[in-house]
All heavy atoms as TSV, in Angstrom:
chain	resi	resn	atom	element	x	y	z
A	1	MET	N	N	65.691	29.979	201.885
A	1	MET	CA	C	65.765	30.766	200.682
A	1	MET	C	C	67.034	30.310	199.971
A	1	MET	O	O	68.069	30.315	200.561
A	1	MET	CB	C	65.790	32.226	201.044
A	1	MET	CG	C	65.462	33.054	199.837
A	1	MET	SD	S	65.305	34.860	200.147
A	1	MET	CE	C	63.846	34.807	201.135
A	2	LYS	N	N	66.887	30.021	198.714
A	2	LYS	CA	C	68.062	29.643	197.926
A	2	LYS	C	C	68.902	30.819	197.497
A	2	LYS	O	O	68.450	31.973	197.511
A	2	LYS	CB	C	67.572	28.972	196.582
A	2	LYS	CG	C	66.752	27.775	196.772
A	2	LYS	CD	C	66.265	27.189	195.447
A	2	LYS	CE	C	65.326	26.057	195.703
A	2	LYS	NZ	N	64.719	25.613	194.458
A	3	ARG	N	N	70.183	30.542	197.242
A	3	ARG	CA	C	71.084	31.621	196.906
A	3	ARG	C	C	70.676	32.345	195.664
A	3	ARG	O	O	70.847	33.574	195.546
A	3	ARG	CB	C	72.506	31.016	196.701
A	3	ARG	CG	C	73.559	32.066	196.317
A	3	ARG	CD	C	74.928	31.599	196.555
A	3	ARG	NE	N	75.964	32.359	195.877
A	3	ARG	CZ	C	76.308	33.573	196.148
A	3	ARG	NH1	N	75.730	34.215	197.123
A	3	ARG	NH2	N	77.308	34.164	195.533
A	4	LYS	N	N	70.041	31.701	194.715
A	4	LYS	CA	C	69.622	32.306	193.457
A	4	LYS	C	C	68.439	33.269	193.750
A	4	LYS	O	O	68.153	34.135	192.935
A	4	LYS	CB	C	69.243	31.325	192.437
A	4	LYS	CG	C	70.387	30.524	191.846
A	4	LYS	CD	C	69.953	29.676	190.721
A	4	LYS	CE	C	71.185	28.985	190.126
A	4	LYS	NZ	N	70.851	28.164	188.954
A	5	ASP	N	N	67.782	33.143	194.904
A	5	ASP	CA	C	66.613	33.947	195.242
A	5	ASP	C	C	67.059	35.215	195.962
A	5	ASP	O	O	66.206	36.033	196.346
A	5	ASP	CB	C	65.626	33.191	196.068
A	5	ASP	CG	C	65.001	31.981	195.335
A	5	ASP	OD1	O	65.045	32.035	194.101
A	5	ASP	OD2	O	64.573	31.065	195.980
A	6	THR	N	N	68.336	35.381	196.263
A	6	THR	CA	C	68.841	36.503	197.033
A	6	THR	C	C	69.933	37.291	196.242
A	6	THR	O	O	70.532	36.692	195.300
A	6	THR	CB	C	69.385	36.077	198.328
A	6	THR	OG1	O	70.483	35.233	198.181
A	6	THR	CG2	C	68.287	35.473	199.189
A	7	VAL	N	N	70.165	38.464	196.606
A	7	VAL	CA	C	71.179	39.351	196.001
A	7	VAL	C	C	71.901	39.962	197.141
A	7	VAL	O	O	71.342	40.384	198.160
A	7	VAL	CB	C	70.602	40.416	195.158
A	7	VAL	CG1	C	71.652	41.327	194.570
A	7	VAL	CG2	C	69.819	39.809	193.978
A	8	LYS	N	N	73.249	40.088	197.036
A	8	LYS	CA	C	74.047	40.742	198.032
A	8	LYS	C	C	74.409	42.140	197.549
A	8	LYS	O	O	75.067	42.217	196.491
A	8	LYS	CB	C	75.338	39.930	198.353
A	8	LYS	CG	C	76.188	40.496	199.487
A	8	LYS	CD	C	77.483	39.833	199.644
A	8	LYS	CE	C	77.376	38.395	200.012
A	8	LYS	NZ	N	78.689	37.776	200.295
A	9	LEU	N	N	74.046	43.175	198.279
A	9	LEU	CA	C	74.414	44.543	197.959
A	9	LEU	C	C	75.502	44.928	198.927
A	9	LEU	O	O	75.360	44.790	200.169
A	9	LEU	CB	C	73.220	45.445	198.070
A	9	LEU	CG	C	71.951	45.042	197.265
A	9	LEU	CD1	C	70.845	46.069	197.444
A	9	LEU	CD2	C	72.287	44.878	195.804
A	10	ILE	N	N	76.602	45.496	198.419
A	10	ILE	CA	C	77.777	45.820	199.249
A	10	ILE	C	C	77.971	47.360	199.167
A	10	ILE	O	O	78.143	47.915	198.078
A	10	ILE	CB	C	79.029	45.080	198.782
A	10	ILE	CG1	C	78.731	43.582	198.764
A	10	ILE	CG2	C	80.247	45.423	199.646
A	10	ILE	CD1	C	79.753	42.735	198.087
A	11	SER	N	N	78.033	47.975	200.323
A	11	SER	CA	C	78.196	49.410	200.381
A	11	SER	C	C	79.702	49.794	200.303
A	11	SER	O	O	80.596	48.979	200.350
A	11	SER	CB	C	77.650	49.933	201.750
A	11	SER	OG	O	78.415	49.476	202.831
A	12	ALA	N	N	79.945	51.127	200.245
A	12	ALA	CA	C	81.283	51.634	200.151
A	12	ALA	C	C	82.095	51.268	201.362
A	12	ALA	O	O	83.335	51.081	201.295
A	12	ALA	CB	C	81.220	53.183	199.977
A	13	ASP	N	N	81.443	51.168	202.524
A	13	ASP	CA	C	82.205	50.801	203.740
A	13	ASP	C	C	82.116	49.304	204.005
A	13	ASP	O	O	82.288	48.857	205.161
A	13	ASP	CB	C	81.787	51.669	204.981
A	13	ASP	CG	C	80.317	52.034	205.002
A	13	ASP	OD1	O	79.554	51.597	204.039
A	13	ASP	OD2	O	79.884	52.648	205.903
A	14	GLU	N	N	81.853	48.519	202.974
A	14	GLU	CA	C	81.893	47.056	202.905
A	14	GLU	C	C	80.859	46.346	203.784
A	14	GLU	O	O	81.017	45.193	204.244
A	14	GLU	CB	C	83.291	46.570	203.298
A	14	GLU	CG	C	84.336	47.060	202.297
A	14	GLU	CD	C	85.728	46.570	202.599
A	14	GLU	OE1	O	85.885	45.755	203.492
A	14	GLU	OE2	O	86.625	47.036	201.908
A	15	MET	N	N	79.806	47.016	204.105
A	15	MET	CA	C	78.680	46.395	204.773
A	15	MET	C	C	77.855	45.608	203.713
A	15	MET	O	O	77.727	46.085	202.599
A	15	MET	CB	C	77.720	47.412	205.466
A	15	MET	CG	C	78.338	48.046	206.643
A	15	MET	SD	S	78.354	46.941	208.101
A	15	MET	CE	C	76.655	46.639	208.386
A	16	GLU	N	N	77.434	44.435	204.033
A	16	GLU	CA	C	76.714	43.600	203.105
A	16	GLU	C	C	75.259	43.436	203.478
A	16	GLU	O	O	74.936	43.204	204.689
A	16	GLU	CB	C	77.374	42.194	203.039
A	16	GLU	CG	C	78.846	42.258	202.567
A	16	GLU	CD	C	79.461	40.863	202.570
A	16	GLU	OE1	O	78.856	39.890	203.080
A	16	GLU	OE2	O	80.581	40.784	202.037
A	17	PHE	N	N	74.403	43.629	202.494
A	17	PHE	CA	C	72.935	43.538	202.675
A	17	PHE	C	C	72.498	42.431	201.758
A	17	PHE	O	O	72.603	42.547	200.527
A	17	PHE	CB	C	72.178	44.821	202.361
A	17	PHE	CG	C	72.645	45.966	203.249
A	17	PHE	CD1	C	73.735	46.758	202.898
A	17	PHE	CD2	C	71.984	46.200	204.429
A	17	PHE	CE1	C	74.126	47.836	203.756
A	17	PHE	CE2	C	72.328	47.274	205.242
A	17	PHE	CZ	C	73.449	48.086	204.916
A	18	ILE	N	N	71.955	41.364	202.327
A	18	ILE	CA	C	71.407	40.284	201.518
A	18	ILE	C	C	69.878	40.449	201.452
A	18	ILE	O	O	69.240	40.336	202.474
A	18	ILE	CB	C	71.781	38.932	202.062
A	18	ILE	CG1	C	73.325	38.791	202.085
A	18	ILE	CG2	C	71.212	37.786	201.234
A	18	ILE	CD1	C	73.921	37.612	202.815
A	19	ILE	N	N	69.377	40.681	200.258
A	19	ILE	CA	C	67.919	40.884	200.091
A	19	ILE	C	C	67.363	39.960	199.059
A	19	ILE	O	O	68.088	39.352	198.333
A	19	ILE	CB	C	67.623	42.350	199.750
A	19	ILE	CG1	C	68.231	42.734	198.371
A	19	ILE	CG2	C	68.189	43.294	200.794
A	19	ILE	CD1	C	67.819	44.092	197.876
A	20	ASP	N	N	66.036	39.836	199.014
A	20	ASP	CA	C	65.376	39.012	198.058
A	20	ASP	C	C	65.603	39.632	196.637
A	20	ASP	O	O	65.606	40.824	196.449
A	20	ASP	CB	C	63.842	39.014	198.273
A	20	ASP	CG	C	63.427	38.330	199.526
A	20	ASP	OD1	O	64.132	37.455	200.009
A	20	ASP	OD2	O	62.454	38.776	200.145
A	21	LYS	N	N	65.833	38.738	195.691
A	21	LYS	CA	C	66.044	39.193	194.289
A	21	LYS	C	C	64.865	40.013	193.803
A	21	LYS	O	O	65.007	40.990	193.145
A	21	LYS	CB	C	66.305	38.008	193.411
A	21	LYS	CG	C	66.776	38.425	192.022
A	21	LYS	CD	C	67.204	37.229	191.212
A	21	LYS	CE	C	67.758	37.685	189.818
A	21	LYS	NZ	N	68.130	36.560	189.031
A	22	ASP	N	N	63.623	39.621	194.176
A	22	ASP	CA	C	62.450	40.359	193.769
A	22	ASP	C	C	62.507	41.790	194.261
A	22	ASP	O	O	62.110	42.710	193.583
A	22	ASP	CB	C	61.195	39.712	194.305
A	22	ASP	CG	C	60.856	38.404	193.660
A	22	ASP	OD1	O	61.393	38.177	192.515
A	22	ASP	OD2	O	60.116	37.578	194.182
A	23	ALA	N	N	62.953	42.016	195.497
A	23	ALA	CA	C	63.072	43.350	196.044
A	23	ALA	C	C	64.150	44.153	195.280
A	23	ALA	O	O	63.973	45.282	194.950
A	23	ALA	CB	C	63.442	43.303	197.503
A	24	ALA	N	N	65.276	43.504	194.990
A	24	ALA	CA	C	66.335	44.180	194.218
A	24	ALA	C	C	65.917	44.608	192.840
A	24	ALA	O	O	66.336	45.597	192.281
A	24	ALA	CB	C	67.617	43.316	194.176
A	25	MET	N	N	64.984	43.774	192.287
A	25	MET	CA	C	64.565	44.031	190.902
A	25	MET	C	C	63.644	45.280	190.810
A	25	MET	O	O	63.302	45.719	189.707
A	25	MET	CB	C	63.837	42.826	190.359
A	25	MET	CG	C	64.657	41.571	190.252
A	25	MET	SD	S	66.059	41.736	189.138
A	25	MET	CE	C	65.274	41.308	187.616
A	26	VAL	N	N	63.282	45.867	191.958
A	26	VAL	CA	C	62.554	47.150	191.991
A	26	VAL	C	C	63.376	48.204	191.251
A	26	VAL	O	O	62.846	49.020	190.517
A	26	VAL	CB	C	62.225	47.569	193.443
A	26	VAL	CG1	C	61.769	49.019	193.492
A	26	VAL	CG2	C	61.162	46.666	194.054
A	27	SER	N	N	64.691	48.109	191.435
A	27	SER	CA	C	65.643	49.048	190.727
A	27	SER	C	C	65.866	48.522	189.294
A	27	SER	O	O	66.344	47.385	189.106
A	27	SER	CB	C	66.922	49.099	191.466
A	27	SER	OG	O	67.959	49.686	190.653
A	28	GLN	N	N	65.536	49.336	188.324
A	28	GLN	CA	C	65.729	48.917	186.973
A	28	GLN	C	C	67.246	48.714	186.672
A	28	GLN	O	O	67.618	47.778	185.941
A	28	GLN	CB	C	65.115	49.958	186.036
A	28	GLN	CG	C	65.118	49.560	184.558
A	28	GLN	CD	C	64.360	50.508	183.708
A	28	GLN	OE1	O	64.156	51.666	184.083
A	28	GLN	NE2	N	63.990	50.101	182.536
A	29	THR	N	N	68.066	49.555	187.257
A	29	THR	CA	C	69.547	49.418	187.079
A	29	THR	C	C	70.049	48.087	187.607
A	29	THR	O	O	70.755	47.381	186.889
A	29	THR	CB	C	70.297	50.596	187.710
A	29	THR	OG1	O	69.844	51.781	187.208
A	29	THR	CG2	C	71.763	50.473	187.505
A	30	ILE	N	N	69.673	47.773	188.804
A	30	ILE	CA	C	70.135	46.499	189.370
A	30	ILE	C	C	69.510	45.342	188.609
A	30	ILE	O	O	70.203	44.335	188.341
A	30	ILE	CB	C	69.780	46.409	190.908
A	30	ILE	CG1	C	70.561	47.483	191.680
A	30	ILE	CG2	C	70.068	45.011	191.442
A	30	ILE	CD1	C	70.146	47.600	193.138
A	31	GLY	N	N	68.287	45.464	188.227
A	31	GLY	CA	C	67.609	44.439	187.435
A	31	GLY	C	C	68.340	44.172	186.128
A	31	GLY	O	O	68.587	43.007	185.728
A	32	ASN	N	N	68.805	45.227	185.468
A	32	ASN	CA	C	69.578	45.113	184.202
A	32	ASN	C	C	70.915	44.347	184.511
A	32	ASN	O	O	71.350	43.546	183.684
A	32	ASN	CB	C	69.779	46.409	183.541
A	32	ASN	CG	C	68.574	47.005	182.951
A	32	ASN	OD1	O	67.632	46.256	182.657
A	32	ASN	ND2	N	68.528	48.281	182.697
A	33	MET	N	N	71.557	44.687	185.575
A	33	MET	CA	C	72.829	44.113	185.926
A	33	MET	C	C	72.685	42.589	186.154
A	33	MET	O	O	73.518	41.778	185.844
A	33	MET	CB	C	73.454	44.695	187.155
A	33	MET	CG	C	73.971	46.096	186.996
A	33	MET	SD	S	74.484	46.744	188.610
A	33	MET	CE	C	75.485	48.134	188.152
A	34	LEU	N	N	71.571	42.212	186.788
A	34	LEU	CA	C	71.333	40.862	187.128
A	34	LEU	C	C	70.685	39.970	185.992
A	34	LEU	O	O	70.743	38.726	186.121
A	34	LEU	CB	C	70.451	40.750	188.408
A	34	LEU	CG	C	71.023	41.420	189.650
A	34	LEU	CD1	C	69.992	41.456	190.787
A	34	LEU	CD2	C	72.250	40.655	190.123
A	35	THR	N	N	70.146	40.537	185.000
A	35	THR	CA	C	69.490	39.766	183.987
A	35	THR	C	C	69.941	40.013	182.601
A	35	THR	O	O	69.603	39.285	181.670
A	35	THR	CB	C	67.951	40.070	184.039
A	35	THR	OG1	O	67.742	41.446	183.774
A	35	THR	CG2	C	67.320	39.686	185.306
A	36	SER	N	N	70.829	40.928	182.380
A	36	SER	CA	C	71.277	41.340	181.060
A	36	SER	C	C	72.118	40.243	180.384
A	36	SER	O	O	72.938	39.582	181.103
A	36	SER	CB	C	72.063	42.616	181.171
A	36	SER	OG	O	72.962	42.796	180.087
A	37	PRO	N	N	71.926	39.972	179.077
A	37	PRO	CA	C	72.734	39.004	178.443
A	37	PRO	C	C	74.220	39.355	178.248
A	37	PRO	O	O	74.921	38.538	177.759
A	37	PRO	CB	C	71.975	38.841	177.066
A	37	PRO	CG	C	71.333	40.171	176.823
A	37	PRO	CD	C	70.949	40.681	178.227
A	38	GLY	N	N	74.521	40.558	178.597
A	38	GLY	CA	C	75.920	41.012	178.417
A	38	GLY	C	C	76.930	40.297	179.340
A	38	GLY	O	O	78.132	40.389	179.159
A	39	GLY	N	N	76.476	39.554	180.319
A	39	GLY	CA	C	77.354	38.782	181.173
A	39	GLY	C	C	78.013	39.586	182.222
A	39	GLY	O	O	79.208	39.451	182.455
A	40	PHE	N	N	77.317	40.552	182.875
A	40	PHE	CA	C	77.896	41.307	183.939
A	40	PHE	C	C	78.374	40.360	185.051
A	40	PHE	O	O	77.724	39.334	185.309
A	40	PHE	CB	C	76.864	42.247	184.573
A	40	PHE	CG	C	76.586	43.495	183.723
A	40	PHE	CD1	C	75.367	43.602	183.008
A	40	PHE	CD2	C	77.424	44.512	183.718
A	40	PHE	CE1	C	75.085	44.698	182.268
A	40	PHE	CE2	C	77.157	45.725	182.965
A	40	PHE	CZ	C	75.971	45.742	182.188
A	41	ALA	N	N	79.445	40.741	185.679
A	41	ALA	CA	C	80.004	39.880	186.785
A	41	ALA	C	C	78.934	39.814	187.911
A	41	ALA	O	O	78.852	38.782	188.567
A	41	ALA	CB	C	81.285	40.534	187.353
A	42	GLU	N	N	78.148	40.863	188.080
A	42	GLU	CA	C	77.123	40.882	189.092
A	42	GLU	C	C	76.096	39.736	188.864
A	42	GLU	O	O	75.587	39.126	189.819
A	42	GLU	CB	C	76.348	42.212	189.133
A	42	GLU	CG	C	77.121	43.363	189.649
A	42	GLU	CD	C	78.037	44.041	188.504
A	42	GLU	OE1	O	78.018	43.581	187.433
A	42	GLU	OE2	O	78.674	45.046	188.860
A	43	MET	N	N	75.838	39.409	187.627
A	43	MET	CA	C	74.866	38.394	187.271
A	43	MET	C	C	75.359	37.034	187.717
A	43	MET	O	O	74.652	36.225	188.322
A	43	MET	CB	C	74.663	38.384	185.760
A	43	MET	CG	C	73.587	37.382	185.364
A	43	MET	SD	S	73.076	37.605	183.667
A	43	MET	CE	C	74.208	36.478	182.847
A	44	GLU	N	N	76.657	36.756	187.557
A	44	GLU	CA	C	77.275	35.510	187.954
A	44	GLU	C	C	77.394	35.363	189.435
A	44	GLU	O	O	77.209	34.285	190.011
A	44	GLU	CB	C	78.595	35.303	187.205
A	44	GLU	CG	C	78.448	35.214	185.698
A	44	GLU	CD	C	79.801	35.144	185.001
A	44	GLU	OE1	O	80.820	34.886	185.643
A	44	GLU	OE2	O	79.837	35.357	183.787
A	45	LEU	N	N	77.872	36.415	190.052
A	45	LEU	CA	C	78.118	36.362	191.480
A	45	LEU	C	C	76.860	36.604	192.383
A	45	LEU	O	O	76.838	36.242	193.519
A	45	LEU	CB	C	79.186	37.387	191.857
A	45	LEU	CG	C	80.550	37.225	191.223
A	45	LEU	CD1	C	81.459	38.383	191.551
A	45	LEU	CD2	C	81.192	35.915	191.599
A	46	GLY	N	N	75.926	37.293	191.821
A	46	GLY	CA	C	74.709	37.655	192.611
A	46	GLY	C	C	75.078	38.718	193.617
A	46	GLY	O	O	74.427	38.871	194.609
A	47	GLU	N	N	76.087	39.549	193.299
A	47	GLU	CA	C	76.545	40.613	194.218
A	47	GLU	C	C	76.625	41.915	193.385
A	47	GLU	O	O	77.030	41.902	192.238
A	47	GLU	CB	C	77.960	40.362	194.768
A	47	GLU	CG	C	78.071	39.168	195.629
A	47	GLU	CD	C	79.478	39.000	196.130
A	47	GLU	OE1	O	80.339	39.784	195.809
A	47	GLU	OE2	O	79.693	37.945	196.828
A	48	VAL	N	N	76.263	43.011	194.045
A	48	VAL	CA	C	76.409	44.331	193.414
A	48	VAL	C	C	77.109	45.224	194.437
A	48	VAL	O	O	76.656	45.396	195.543
A	48	VAL	CB	C	75.082	44.882	193.024
A	48	VAL	CG1	C	75.230	46.284	192.334
A	48	VAL	CG2	C	74.272	43.996	192.089
A	49	THR	N	N	78.226	45.821	193.994
A	49	THR	CA	C	78.989	46.713	194.864
A	49	THR	C	C	78.727	48.154	194.492
A	49	THR	O	O	78.709	48.531	193.381
A	49	THR	CB	C	80.516	46.403	194.746
A	49	THR	OG1	O	80.732	45.016	195.047
A	49	THR	CG2	C	81.349	47.269	195.684
A	50	PHE	N	N	78.519	48.962	195.558
A	50	PHE	CA	C	78.234	50.396	195.335
A	50	PHE	C	C	79.399	51.186	196.049
A	50	PHE	O	O	79.234	51.503	197.231
A	50	PHE	CB	C	76.894	50.782	195.924
A	50	PHE	CG	C	75.769	50.038	195.264
A	50	PHE	CD1	C	75.181	48.921	195.780
A	50	PHE	CD2	C	75.209	50.605	194.061
A	50	PHE	CE1	C	74.164	48.262	195.131
A	50	PHE	CE2	C	74.161	49.923	193.440
A	50	PHE	CZ	C	73.652	48.799	193.990
A	51	PRO	N	N	80.418	51.488	195.323
A	51	PRO	CA	C	81.605	52.137	195.943
A	51	PRO	C	C	81.296	53.595	196.356
A	51	PRO	O	O	82.120	54.166	197.107
A	51	PRO	CB	C	82.677	52.114	194.826
A	51	PRO	CG	C	81.897	51.907	193.554
A	51	PRO	CD	C	80.665	51.156	193.906
A	52	GLU	N	N	80.189	54.159	195.965
A	52	GLU	CA	C	79.901	55.533	196.284
A	52	GLU	C	C	78.804	55.726	197.283
A	52	GLU	O	O	78.449	56.830	197.722
A	52	GLU	CB	C	79.465	56.307	195.016
A	52	GLU	CG	C	80.491	56.314	193.890
A	52	GLU	CD	C	81.741	57.161	194.269
A	52	GLU	OE1	O	81.539	58.237	194.908
A	52	GLU	OE2	O	82.833	56.760	193.897
A	53	ILE	N	N	78.221	54.574	197.733
A	53	ILE	CA	C	77.014	54.601	198.639
A	53	ILE	C	C	77.378	54.044	200.005
A	53	ILE	O	O	77.824	52.894	200.104
A	53	ILE	CB	C	75.851	53.868	198.058
A	53	ILE	CG1	C	75.457	54.508	196.682
A	53	ILE	CG2	C	74.649	53.897	198.988
A	53	ILE	CD1	C	74.347	53.762	195.985
A	54	SER	N	N	77.182	54.844	201.045
A	54	SER	CA	C	77.466	54.380	202.429
A	54	SER	C	C	76.426	53.352	202.890
A	54	SER	O	O	75.336	53.240	202.300
A	54	SER	CB	C	77.454	55.588	203.378
A	54	SER	OG	O	76.100	56.073	203.572
A	55	ALA	N	N	76.758	52.652	203.963
A	55	ALA	CA	C	75.865	51.611	204.528
A	55	ALA	C	C	74.540	52.169	204.964
A	55	ALA	O	O	73.504	51.617	204.837
A	55	ALA	CB	C	76.612	50.877	205.631
A	56	VAL	N	N	74.601	53.409	205.565
A	56	VAL	CA	C	73.392	54.020	206.076
A	56	VAL	C	C	72.378	54.273	204.952
A	56	VAL	O	O	71.187	54.000	205.066
A	56	VAL	CB	C	73.733	55.341	206.827
A	56	VAL	CG1	C	72.447	56.109	207.212
A	56	VAL	CG2	C	74.578	55.070	208.016
A	57	ILE	N	N	72.943	54.792	203.843
A	57	ILE	CA	C	72.045	55.121	202.684
A	57	ILE	C	C	71.614	53.806	202.011
A	57	ILE	O	O	70.405	53.675	201.610
A	57	ILE	CB	C	72.794	55.985	201.668
A	57	ILE	CG1	C	73.240	57.303	202.288
A	57	ILE	CG2	C	72.011	56.255	200.408
A	57	ILE	CD1	C	72.106	58.157	202.827
A	58	LEU	N	N	72.492	52.802	201.840
A	58	LEU	CA	C	72.152	51.595	201.209
A	58	LEU	C	C	71.090	50.800	202.010
A	58	LEU	O	O	70.141	50.194	201.441
A	58	LEU	CB	C	73.398	50.686	201.028
A	58	LEU	CG	C	73.167	49.440	200.090
A	58	LEU	CD1	C	72.518	49.827	198.734
A	58	LEU	CD2	C	74.503	48.701	199.936
A	59	GLU	N	N	71.110	50.946	203.367
A	59	GLU	CA	C	70.078	50.285	204.155
A	59	GLU	C	C	68.719	50.921	203.863
A	59	GLU	O	O	67.762	50.192	203.769
A	59	GLU	CB	C	70.402	50.503	205.653
A	59	GLU	CG	C	69.374	49.871	206.588
A	59	GLU	CD	C	69.745	50.000	208.035
A	59	GLU	OE1	O	70.500	50.958	208.399
A	59	GLU	OE2	O	69.187	49.300	208.837
A	60	LYS	N	N	68.682	52.247	203.709
A	60	LYS	CA	C	67.412	52.914	203.401
A	60	LYS	C	C	66.956	52.531	202.044
A	60	LYS	O	O	65.738	52.335	201.777
A	60	LYS	CB	C	67.558	54.462	203.540
A	60	LYS	CG	C	67.705	54.975	204.905
A	60	LYS	CD	C	66.383	54.723	205.666
A	60	LYS	CE	C	66.455	55.169	207.055
A	60	LYS	NZ	N	65.341	54.758	207.874
A	61	ILE	N	N	67.844	52.356	201.076
A	61	ILE	CA	C	67.425	51.906	199.711
A	61	ILE	C	C	66.887	50.499	199.803
A	61	ILE	O	O	65.802	50.297	199.185
A	61	ILE	CB	C	68.716	51.969	198.843
A	61	ILE	CG1	C	69.189	53.393	198.535
A	61	ILE	CG2	C	68.420	51.219	197.504
A	61	ILE	CD1	C	70.509	53.560	197.932
A	62	CYS	N	N	67.452	49.654	200.566
A	62	CYS	CA	C	66.908	48.289	200.684
A	62	CYS	C	C	65.484	48.333	201.313
A	62	CYS	O	O	64.584	47.602	200.915
A	62	CYS	CB	C	67.828	47.452	201.594
A	62	CYS	SG	S	69.395	47.045	200.783
A	63	GLN	N	N	65.341	49.165	202.333
A	63	GLN	CA	C	63.994	49.345	202.934
A	63	GLN	C	C	62.996	49.819	201.916
A	63	GLN	O	O	61.905	49.411	201.889
A	63	GLN	CB	C	64.109	50.289	204.102
A	63	GLN	CG	C	64.797	49.733	205.313
A	63	GLN	CD	C	65.016	50.798	206.363
A	63	GLN	OE1	O	64.728	51.954	206.236
A	63	GLN	NE2	N	65.551	50.338	207.482
A	64	TYR	N	N	63.445	50.788	201.092
A	64	TYR	CA	C	62.533	51.270	200.022
A	64	TYR	C	C	62.136	50.142	199.007
A	64	TYR	O	O	61.029	50.088	198.609
A	64	TYR	CB	C	63.185	52.398	199.248
A	64	TYR	CG	C	62.372	52.763	198.057
A	64	TYR	CD1	C	61.182	53.478	198.136
A	64	TYR	CD2	C	62.828	52.379	196.781
A	64	TYR	CE1	C	60.401	53.717	196.987
A	64	TYR	CE2	C	62.088	52.614	195.616
A	64	TYR	CZ	C	60.878	53.330	195.786
A	64	TYR	OH	O	60.105	53.528	194.686
A	65	PHE	N	N	63.104	49.349	198.679
A	65	PHE	CA	C	62.837	48.249	197.735
A	65	PHE	C	C	61.712	47.348	198.296
A	65	PHE	O	O	60.778	46.980	197.555
A	65	PHE	CB	C	64.118	47.372	197.502
A	65	PHE	CG	C	65.140	48.041	196.676
A	65	PHE	CD1	C	66.441	47.498	196.676
A	65	PHE	CD2	C	64.919	49.163	195.888
A	65	PHE	CE1	C	67.441	48.031	195.896
A	65	PHE	CE2	C	65.915	49.712	195.148
A	65	PHE	CZ	C	67.224	49.165	195.133
A	66	TYR	N	N	61.824	46.985	199.551
A	66	TYR	CA	C	60.747	46.140	200.148
A	66	TYR	C	C	59.398	46.872	200.262
A	66	TYR	O	O	58.392	46.307	200.019
A	66	TYR	CB	C	61.181	45.624	201.496
A	66	TYR	CG	C	62.105	44.449	201.421
A	66	TYR	CD1	C	63.489	44.597	201.659
A	66	TYR	CD2	C	61.625	43.230	201.095
A	66	TYR	CE1	C	64.320	43.522	201.567
A	66	TYR	CE2	C	62.470	42.115	200.976
A	66	TYR	CZ	C	63.810	42.243	201.235
A	66	TYR	OH	O	64.639	41.163	201.159
A	67	TRP	N	N	59.486	48.204	200.584
A	67	TRP	CA	C	58.242	49.012	200.669
A	67	TRP	C	C	57.586	49.006	199.292
A	67	TRP	O	O	56.344	48.834	199.101
A	67	TRP	CB	C	58.619	50.421	201.142
A	67	TRP	CG	C	57.363	51.298	201.213
A	67	TRP	CD1	C	56.491	51.438	202.240
A	67	TRP	CD2	C	56.909	52.168	200.171
A	67	TRP	NE1	N	55.523	52.292	201.953
A	67	TRP	CE2	C	55.704	52.785	200.650
A	67	TRP	CE3	C	57.330	52.420	198.914
A	67	TRP	CZ2	C	55.016	53.708	199.891
A	67	TRP	CZ3	C	56.571	53.326	198.122
A	67	TRP	CH2	C	55.453	53.956	198.662
A	68	ALA	N	N	58.374	49.366	198.217
A	68	ALA	CA	C	57.875	49.452	196.902
A	68	ALA	C	C	57.309	48.115	196.372
A	68	ALA	O	O	56.249	48.048	195.780
A	68	ALA	CB	C	58.947	49.938	195.964
A	69	LEU	N	N	57.976	47.051	196.780
A	69	LEU	CA	C	57.519	45.702	196.368
A	69	LEU	C	C	56.186	45.408	197.005
A	69	LEU	O	O	55.295	44.836	196.376
A	69	LEU	CB	C	58.576	44.649	196.811
A	69	LEU	CG	C	58.370	43.234	196.290
A	69	LEU	CD1	C	58.484	43.204	194.788
A	69	LEU	CD2	C	59.436	42.367	196.942
A	70	GLN	N	N	56.027	45.779	198.219
A	70	GLN	CA	C	54.772	45.502	198.971
A	70	GLN	C	C	53.559	46.393	198.449
A	70	GLN	O	O	52.483	45.919	198.323
A	70	GLN	CB	C	54.981	45.731	200.479
A	70	GLN	CG	C	53.702	45.395	201.300
A	70	GLN	CD	C	53.926	45.583	202.777
A	70	GLN	OE1	O	55.000	45.930	203.197
A	70	GLN	NE2	N	52.910	45.402	203.581
A	71	TYR	N	N	53.865	47.673	198.264
A	71	TYR	CA	C	52.747	48.581	197.998
A	71	TYR	C	C	52.551	48.957	196.501
A	71	TYR	O	O	51.527	49.585	196.205
A	71	TYR	CB	C	52.959	49.882	198.817
A	71	TYR	CG	C	52.788	49.633	200.271
A	71	TYR	CD1	C	53.917	49.560	201.128
A	71	TYR	CD2	C	51.514	49.373	200.806
A	71	TYR	CE1	C	53.759	49.338	202.498
A	71	TYR	CE2	C	51.373	49.133	202.197
A	71	TYR	CZ	C	52.521	49.113	202.978
A	71	TYR	OH	O	52.382	48.807	204.332
A	72	SER	N	N	53.386	48.566	195.653
A	72	SER	CA	C	53.194	48.836	194.249
A	72	SER	C	C	52.260	47.886	193.513
A	72	SER	O	O	51.875	48.120	192.398
A	72	SER	CB	C	54.524	48.853	193.495
A	72	SER	OG	O	55.128	47.549	193.430
A	73	ARG	N	N	51.923	46.784	194.164
A	73	ARG	CA	C	51.067	45.820	193.564
A	73	ARG	C	C	49.588	46.031	193.799
A	73	ARG	O	O	49.106	46.428	194.695
A	73	ARG	CB	C	51.424	44.413	194.033
A	73	ARG	CG	C	52.812	44.063	193.522
A	73	ARG	CD	C	53.173	42.680	193.937
A	73	ARG	NE	N	54.520	42.395	193.451
A	73	ARG	CZ	C	55.158	41.293	193.712
A	73	ARG	NH1	N	54.696	40.378	194.430
A	73	ARG	NH2	N	56.305	41.159	193.221
């Protein structure tokens, strides 16, 4: 998988979750950060940091992204 096909999500306790960009795009907010013409740093780096979200919660969010991607179609 190419780097452009993945996104790194970083929790408040600095755990890193590398997920498919398609899964991350389930979230409209993350999607806007990664595709907006405003030039967010997240778009250039392919990383999104969540300083308020613990690793346990972010892991569940990632699981939801994959679930939604699979079952919403």
